[in-house]
C-alpha positions as a printed Julia matrix, in Angstrom:
466×3 Matrix{Float64}:
   0.0    0.0     0.0
   1.33   3.44   -0.98
   0.44   6.65    0.85
   0.09  10.1    -0.71
  -0.38  13.31    1.28
  -1.29  16.77   -0.01
  -2.01  19.91    2.01
  -3.33  23.2     0.67
  -5.07  26.3     2.01
  -7.95  28.38    0.67
  -9.29  31.75    1.94
 -12.67  30.42    3.07
 -14.02  29.23    6.42
 -13.82  25.46    6.98
 -17.59  25.03    6.95
 -17.92  27.02    3.71
 -15.14  25.02    2.07
 -16.8   21.77    3.07
 -20.19  22.99    1.82
 -18.64  24.03   -1.5
 -17.41  20.46   -1.98
 -20.9   19.22   -1.1
 -22.58  21.16   -3.92
 -23.56  19.58   -7.25
 -20.85  20.43   -9.74
 -17.95  20.72   -7.27
 -16.16  17.7    -8.75
 -16.69  19.09  -12.25
 -15.22  22.46  -11.32
 -12.37  21.01   -9.26
 -11.11  18.49  -11.83
  -8.3   19.57  -14.2
  -9.54  18.65  -17.67
  -6.29  16.92  -18.63
  -6.49  14.75  -15.5
 -10.16  13.81  -15.25
 -13.29  13.74  -17.35
 -16.5   13.71  -15.32
 -18.99  11.16  -16.63
 -21.55  11.57  -13.86
 -21.24  13.22  -10.47
 -22.68  11.57   -7.42
 -26.04  12.79   -6.18
 -26.54  13.91   -3.52
 -22.89  15.01   -3.62
 -20.55  13.28   -1.11
 -23.53  11.56    0.56
 -22.69   8.1     1.97
 -23.25   5.49   -0.72
 -23.32   7.96   -3.62
 -21.15   6.97   -6.6
 -19.1    9.32   -8.81
 -18.16   8.16  -12.3
 -15.11   9.67  -13.98
 -12.53   8.83  -16.61
  -9.05   9.35  -15.26
  -6.16  10.08  -17.59
  -3.19   7.79  -18.03
  -0.07   9.62  -16.77
   1.81  11.33  -19.6
  -1.1   11.18  -22.07
  -2.16  14.86  -21.85
  -5.72  13.6   -21.26
  -5.87  11.7   -24.56
  -6.03   8.23  -22.94
  -8.58   7.84  -20.16
  -9.84   4.9   -18.1
 -13.08   4.49  -16.12
 -12.73   5.21  -12.4
 -15.79   4.97  -10.15
 -15.7    5.81   -6.45
 -18.23   5.54   -3.64
 -18.55   8.13   -0.86
 -18.63   7.51    2.87
 -18.44   9.62    6.01
 -15.09  10.94    7.1
 -13.38  10.8    10.51
 -14.4   14.35   11.5
 -17.31  16.76   11.06
 -15.88  18.48    7.98
 -14.55  15.49    6.06
 -15.57  12.75    3.65
 -14.04   9.66    2.03
 -13.94   8.26   -1.52
 -13.18   4.58   -2.04
 -12.57   2.72   -5.27
 -15.55   0.88   -6.71
 -14.23   0.28  -10.22
 -11.0    1.3   -11.85
  -7.43   0.49  -12.93
  -6.1    0.29   -9.35
  -6.49  -2.59   -6.94
  -7.13  -0.25   -3.98
  -7.87   3.46   -3.49
  -9.07   5.35   -0.43
  -9.1    9.16   -0.47
  -9.86  11.05    2.75
 -10.67  14.78    2.47
 -10.45  16.82    5.71
 -11.1   20.53    6.19
  -9.88  22.38    9.29
  -9.75  26.05   10.29
  -6.47  27.96   10.16
  -5.65  31.65   10.3
  -7.05  33.25    7.17
  -9.09  30.29    5.95
  -9.12  26.52    5.67
  -6.44  23.86    5.53
  -7.39  21.02    3.18
  -5.7   17.69    3.93
  -5.93  15.03    1.23
  -4.72  11.59    2.25
  -4.75   8.78   -0.31
  -3.91   5.14    0.23
  -3.58   3.2    -3.0
  -2.19   0.04   -4.45
  -1.57  -0.31   -8.16
   1.4   -2.45   -9.09
   2.62  -5.85   -7.9
   5.57  -5.92   -5.52
   8.8   -4.95   -7.23
   7.24  -2.42   -9.61
   7.88   0.68   -7.5
   8.55   2.81  -10.59
   4.87   2.6   -11.53
   3.8    3.86   -8.11
   6.34   6.7    -8.35
   4.87   7.7   -11.72
   1.39   7.8   -10.22
   2.6    9.88   -7.28
   4.15  12.39   -9.69
   0.82  12.52  -11.55
  -1.08  13.01   -8.28
   1.2   15.89   -7.29
   0.54  17.63  -10.6
  -3.19  16.92  -10.34
  -3.58  18.29   -6.82
  -1.54  21.37   -7.62
  -3.86  22.01  -10.58
  -6.94  21.31   -8.42
  -5.78  23.9    -5.92
  -5.27  26.5    -8.65
  -8.72  25.78  -10.06
 -10.39  26.18   -6.68
  -8.61  29.47   -6.01
  -9.62  30.62   -9.51
 -13.26  29.78   -8.82
 -13.23  31.39   -5.37
 -11.95  34.62   -6.9
 -14.67  34.52   -9.57
 -17.41  33.73   -7.02
 -16.29  36.65   -4.88
 -16.61  39.0    -7.84
 -20.07  37.58   -8.57
 -21.18  37.97   -4.89
 -21.97  34.25   -4.77
 -24.7   33.24   -2.28
 -22.38  30.5    -1.0
 -20.02  33.2     0.24
 -22.47  35.95    1.17
 -25.06  33.7     2.85
 -27.83  35.18    0.71
 -30.56  33.47   -1.27
 -29.48  32.21   -4.66
 -31.24  32.66   -8.0
 -33.2   29.9    -9.72
 -31.44  28.94  -12.95
 -33.12  26.78  -15.61
 -30.65  25.31  -18.12
 -31.43  23.69  -21.46
 -28.54  21.81  -23.01
 -26.88  21.35  -19.64
 -25.59  17.85  -20.4
 -23.19  19.14  -23.07
 -19.57  20.12  -22.62
 -20.23  23.81  -21.9
 -23.55  23.18  -20.15
 -21.94  20.95  -17.52
 -19.48  23.68  -16.6
 -22.14  26.42  -16.57
 -24.41  24.34  -14.32
 -21.49  23.53  -12.02
 -20.49  27.2   -11.69
 -24.01  28.21  -10.74
 -24.62  25.37   -8.28
 -21.26  25.67   -6.5
 -21.94  29.39   -6.13
 -25.1   28.57   -4.19
 -27.72  29.13   -6.89
 -30.53  26.65   -7.52
 -30.15  24.82  -10.83
 -32.77  22.84  -12.72
 -31.97  21.07  -15.99
 -34.27  20.54  -18.94
 -33.59  17.04  -20.32
 -35.08  15.12  -23.25
 -34.9   11.73  -21.5
 -36.86  10.64  -18.47
 -35.62  12.7   -15.47
 -33.42  10.71  -13.07
 -33.01  13.2   -10.2
 -35.11  15.88   -8.58
 -33.37  18.81  -10.31
 -34.26  17.57  -13.82
 -37.42  18.32  -15.83
 -38.52  16.8   -19.12
 -38.97  18.65  -22.38
 -38.97  17.73  -26.07
 -38.48  20.72  -28.36
 -38.91  18.54  -31.47
 -42.49  17.89  -30.4
 -43.06  21.29  -28.81
 -43.32  19.75  -25.32
 -42.38  21.86  -22.29
 -43.94  22.54  -18.92
 -44.55  26.32  -18.53
 -44.24  25.9   -14.76
 -40.52  25.15  -15.17
 -40.04  28.51  -16.87
 -42.25  30.28  -14.33
 -40.04  28.8   -11.58
 -36.89  30.34  -13.05
 -35.26  33.7   -12.43
 -32.99  33.04  -15.4
 -33.13  30.7   -18.41
 -29.93  29.57  -20.13
 -30.08  27.75  -23.46
 -27.02  25.94  -24.83
 -28.63  23.2   -26.93
 -28.03  22.43  -30.59
 -26.65  19.78  -32.95
 -22.88  19.95  -33.44
 -21.72  22.01  -36.41
 -18.45  20.04  -36.71
 -19.67  18.08  -39.72
 -20.01  18.21  -43.49
 -22.52  20.87  -44.42
 -24.85  18.63  -46.4
 -28.43  19.76  -47.01
 -29.69  17.32  -44.35
 -27.05  18.38  -41.81
 -27.87  22.05  -42.34
 -31.56  21.38  -41.77
 -30.83  19.47  -38.55
 -28.39  22.12  -37.29
 -30.91  24.85  -37.96
 -33.98  23.13  -36.51
 -32.12  22.01  -33.36
 -31.4   25.65  -32.57
 -34.3   27.65  -33.93
 -37.11  25.32  -32.86
 -35.86  24.91  -29.29
 -35.11  28.62  -28.87
 -38.51  29.58  -30.25
 -40.25  27.15  -27.89
 -38.48  28.64  -24.87
 -39.03  32.24  -25.97
 -42.7   31.83  -26.83
 -43.44  29.95  -23.6
 -41.82  32.72  -21.58
 -43.75  35.39  -23.5
 -47.07  33.69  -22.69
 -46.44  33.6   -18.95
 -48.12  36.18  -16.73
 -45.83  39.17  -16.32
 -45.14  38.42  -12.66
 -44.07  34.86  -13.54
 -41.64  35.65  -16.33
 -37.89  35.06  -15.87
 -35.7   38.13  -15.53
 -33.2   37.13  -18.21
 -32.8   34.74  -21.13
 -29.2   33.9   -22.1
 -28.94  31.94  -25.33
 -25.98  30.52  -27.23
 -24.86  31.9   -30.57
 -21.48  31.94  -32.35
 -18.89  34.19  -33.94
 -19.92  32.6   -37.23
 -22.44  35.44  -37.41
 -19.61  37.66  -38.72
 -18.95  35.39  -41.68
 -15.82  33.44  -42.62
 -13.53  36.32  -43.58
 -12.58  39.53  -41.81
 -10.15  42.16  -43.06
 -10.02  43.85  -39.65
 -11.02  42.83  -36.09
 -14.74  43.11  -35.33
 -16.76  43.65  -32.19
 -20.46  43.23  -31.4
 -21.41  46.26  -33.51
 -20.18  44.66  -36.74
 -22.74  43.73  -39.41
 -23.82  40.17  -40.1
 -21.57  38.36  -42.56
 -22.32  35.9   -45.33
 -22.69  32.14  -45.36
 -24.74  29.42  -43.72
 -23.49  30.04  -40.18
 -24.01  33.79  -40.43
 -27.61  33.32  -41.57
 -28.19  30.64  -38.92
 -26.87  32.8   -36.06
 -28.87  35.81  -37.22
 -32.08  33.77  -37.19
 -31.09  32.13  -33.89
 -30.54  35.47  -32.17
 -33.77  36.86  -33.6
 -35.68  33.91  -32.12
 -34.11  34.57  -28.7
 -34.75  38.32  -28.95
 -38.51  37.77  -29.1
 -38.55  37.76  -25.28
 -37.5   41.4   -25.18
 -40.95  42.77  -25.99
 -42.16  40.84  -22.93
 -39.75  42.78  -20.71
 -37.18  39.98  -20.42
 -33.51  40.89  -20.75
 -31.86  38.9   -23.55
 -28.19  38.03  -24.06
 -26.78  36.07  -27.02
 -23.35  34.56  -26.32
 -21.39  34.56  -29.58
 -18.8   31.94  -28.72
 -15.51  31.3   -30.44
 -13.82  27.9   -30.65
 -13.71  26.45  -27.13
 -10.25  25.05  -26.49
 -10.31  22.05  -24.15
  -8.67  18.65  -23.93
 -12.13  17.16  -23.3
 -13.43  17.61  -26.84
 -13.3   19.48  -30.12
 -10.52  21.33  -31.92
  -7.75  21.03  -29.31
  -8.44  17.36  -28.59
  -8.25  16.58  -32.33
  -5.06  18.57  -32.9
  -3.03  17.4   -29.9
  -2.35  13.78  -31.01
  -1.15  15.03  -34.4
   1.43  17.25  -32.74
   2.52  14.53  -30.32
   3.13  12.29  -33.34
   5.22  15.01  -35.0
   2.57  15.56  -37.69
   1.09  18.83  -36.46
   1.04  22.17  -38.18
  -1.06  25.12  -39.28
  -4.35  24.75  -41.12
  -4.41  26.26  -44.59
  -2.24  29.34  -45.04
  -2.02  29.91  -41.29
  -2.86  33.59  -41.71
  -6.51  33.15  -40.74
  -7.59  34.64  -37.44
  -8.57  32.02  -34.84
 -11.36  33.23  -32.56
 -10.76  30.99  -29.55
 -11.79  30.93  -25.89
 -10.94  28.64  -22.99
 -13.71  26.35  -21.78
 -13.63  28.03  -18.36
 -13.98  31.52  -19.81
 -16.82  30.42  -22.07
 -18.72  28.96  -19.12
 -18.01  32.02  -16.99
 -19.32  34.32  -19.71
 -22.78  32.76  -19.28
 -22.66  33.26  -15.5
 -21.46  36.84  -15.99
 -24.3   37.5   -18.44
 -26.95  36.15  -16.08
 -25.73  37.92  -12.96
 -24.67  41.27  -14.47
 -27.94  43.11  -15.01
 -26.61  45.65  -17.51
 -25.31  42.99  -19.94
 -27.74  42.63  -22.83
 -27.79  41.85  -26.54
 -24.88  40.15  -28.34
 -21.72  39.29  -26.38
 -18.55  37.92  -27.99
 -17.14  35.1   -25.85
 -13.59  35.06  -27.22
 -10.18  35.59  -25.67
  -8.79  39.15  -25.72
  -5.63  37.93  -27.47
  -5.9   37.91  -31.28
  -4.12  34.86  -32.72
  -3.73  33.35  -36.16
  -3.8   29.66  -37.05
   0.0   29.88  -37.43
   0.39  31.36  -33.95
  -1.86  28.67  -32.49
   0.24  25.98  -34.2
   3.45  27.45  -32.79
   1.99  27.78  -29.27
   0.67  24.2   -29.21
   3.93  22.82  -30.59
   5.95  24.73  -27.99
   3.73  23.51  -25.15
   4.0   19.88  -26.27
   7.72  20.26  -27.1
   7.12  19.08  -30.64
   7.65  20.62  -34.1
   4.89  22.28  -36.14
   6.18  21.42  -39.57
   3.34  19.56  -41.26
   0.7   22.03  -42.44
  -2.73  20.74  -43.39
  -3.56  21.98  -46.89
  -7.0   23.45  -47.52
  -8.04  20.61  -49.83
  -7.58  18.09  -47.0
 -10.06  19.92  -44.76
 -12.42  20.11  -47.73
 -12.28  16.33  -48.07
 -13.32  16.0   -44.4
 -15.81  18.87  -44.02
 -16.79  19.63  -47.61
 -16.12  22.96  -49.32
 -18.65  24.96  -47.28
 -17.72  23.36  -43.97
 -14.0   23.9   -44.53
 -14.53  27.54  -45.5
 -16.77  28.38  -42.54
 -15.08  26.23  -39.88
 -11.48  25.02  -40.25
 -10.31  27.72  -42.67
 -12.46  30.61  -41.45
 -10.65  33.9   -40.94
 -12.26  35.32  -37.79
 -10.72  38.24  -35.93
 -13.13  38.95  -33.09
 -12.8   41.13  -30.01
 -14.66  40.62  -26.67
 -15.6   44.29  -26.43
 -18.83  43.82  -24.47
 -17.29  41.44  -21.91
 -14.43  43.8   -21.21
 -16.73  46.86  -21.06
 -18.84  45.14  -18.4
 -15.91  44.25  -16.16
 -15.32  40.62  -17.04
 -11.87  39.34  -16.06
 -10.49  36.47  -18.15
  -9.16  33.37  -16.45
  -7.07  32.46  -19.51
  -6.41  35.55  -21.64
  -3.5   34.0   -23.57
  -2.95  30.78  -25.51
  -0.11  29.76  -23.21
  -2.32  30.11  -20.12
  -5.13  28.18  -21.79
  -2.88  25.34  -22.99
  -1.29  24.97  -19.57
  -4.74  24.71  -17.99
  -6.16  22.3   -20.56
  -3.18  20.03  -21.26
  -1.03  20.33  -18.16
   2.54  19.25  -18.81
   2.04  15.58  -19.56
   2.19  14.53  -15.9
């Protein structure tokens, strides 16, 4: 049996720190994306007998190789403590005790792990895991401090001991939705999710936008409605795919907006925050654009314009509306970065196309935070660009990723290759799009970026191959 100890401190009271860990979404927010992918959090969180399902990364894989790891919670040895024990995973034994105790200026968090992985005589494997654990817990500590700072700026009910808002989220099971829901719930707000399947827990409600099915009482319950649903656009833009992409966004947004409009005035939510994309500016930009720029040309521009118009229908009912025009979310969990990383590790990475195209990117954390900022900042309204403040080209992204992974960036991907994968329209509007977008509205309204530069984002998302 091998023992691992880690001690850290946070500027919160011990009871508050313990309660933060007991909120839905705490594991999602705490987990470095390169180290863990959350499949399903336990509910109720850290309750005895509750099971958390994750995929833990193989050391040195930058999050590209993950294995199932399920743990069951039990009570800890003291009032502010709890224990996770292995239920299913690549180890033979695992017991993690979390203890929170008061110290001057905040809370001391003691993590004690007992584990057994390798047969006797294979100590090098245990040492590798310990090195990985050290990197993981250092990253966990940074993430928690980052979230505490953000929650303080947002006057989170968890910290101020005030009543939280009621947040209804559609599309909360997706990559961004999970993070948005976790940010709200760990802050002390009350989150309810709209799901298409049969609800499994008390904070879920059924809807089916394809059939126009929704319970108006769910919308009347909410102070804020957040909509992140929609079929992925990372595909060939065939006629059928375009129809599905459009209907998945416009139909669901229209159903939410019209249902809110029909509610009695006193029952209507205060704000409706709906997803959109920087594709509204078109696939080519001579100069950087902000939210005042005109709509561009192409399928995505037309789609986003119609999408935002559907969301804006709530405004004549007195509901504040925000459309989050997101850039490419960089994360090791999915999408562009996850697809590019293995190419670079194999020495086959490089720029896409000419490399001169502007890449409108944003870290997953900043994208999720932009939704929270939009809901809780009452003077944010209309379109909001959720992109990093640093303007980068495809060539600069290639160089930054190569430098982080300590690999060359010598194998460019010609435009015709992306056309073979995505089709001519898809390649033009996605992989080869030239998008130079500024987050003017976010910065004007006081938003502070967690990852304003590519280097900061890549360190957060990929770690250092621990």
